[in-house]
Each structure stands twice: as structure tokens, then as C-alpha cells.
N, C-alpha and C positions, 0 to 999 in steps of 0.2 A: 495623402494624408490620409488614413481612416477613419471610418465614424468613432471607432474606439478612439483612436487616439485624442479627436475632438473633444467627446466626452470627458475625458480624463482631466482634460485642460480647463474644460469649464467646470467638474465638478471640483477641482483644484482650487479654483478663485473664485467658486460662488460663496457669499458673504463673507469675504476673507475681511480681518479686522488690523491684521498686520504680516508684514511677507517674512515667510520662515526660511533659512535657508535651503529646505528642501524644495521648496517652491522655485527660488532663484535657479537650482542646480537643474532642476526640471524642464524650464524654460528655457534654459542654455543646452539642452541636451538634444535640441532642434536648430541648433546651429545659430544661435542668437546671441549676442552681447549684450548683458546688462548693466548699465551702470547707473548708480545712485549718487547724486548729490543733494543737500537739500531736504527738501520735502517729498521729492517725486523719484522715482525709479524711468531711466530711459532706455527702451528694448532698441536695436535696430538689427539687422542681420549683418553674419560675417560677410559676406561678399558687397555688402553694401547697396543691393538693387532694393528699391521701393524705399519709402521712409523710414521713420521710426515711431512708435508708440510710447507717449506717457501715463504713469499712472501714480495715485499718490500711495506714500507708504502706509500712511493709515487715511481710509478714505472716511467719510461721512456717510454717504450714501449707501442701502443697502445692494442696489444693482451695480454697484461700481465693478464686481469681480466679474458679472457675467458681459457688461459692456466691452472692458479691457480684453477677455478672453476672445471673444470674437476679433476684436481687432488685431490679438495678435495672431490668431488662426488665419486671417488674410494676409498677414505679413509673411507666415511662413509658406502660405500657398502662392505668393508670388511668381 
């Protein structure tokens, strides 16, 4: 994964208030499956390697987007 792709993910999720369809499509373009039930989304890899990442549909923390972006990048790079 290139540095510019990492920055694109971080910039997309930085300070998010709600998840948009364009955000979900971009996450899915990296070979990840996004499922949402209840108040959270769950992201896992298509090849089922590694674990999963959960994040709130409407976070209360301002750093939540950056924290989730780092977890998503780690999941992609497995």
C-alpha cells in the first residue's frame, strides 16, 4: 500500500460525523467487506485473514476517524 493511499484513507475518515456511501465504497475497493448492524460497522477482509475492525456509525470522539483509519490500514497490509 502506497503512502498516498494511506493518506487518502486517513483524510477520508478524519473527523467524520457520519459514514457516507462514498466512504464505504472506497473501503470496499481495498478488498474489505463492510457489514453494518445496530450502531456499528464491522470491516473484515474478503480472504478472511486477520481479524476485523469495528467502528461507530456516529462517533462521539473527534479522533475516532484517525484511530479507525490506522486500524483499517493495518488490516489491509496483513
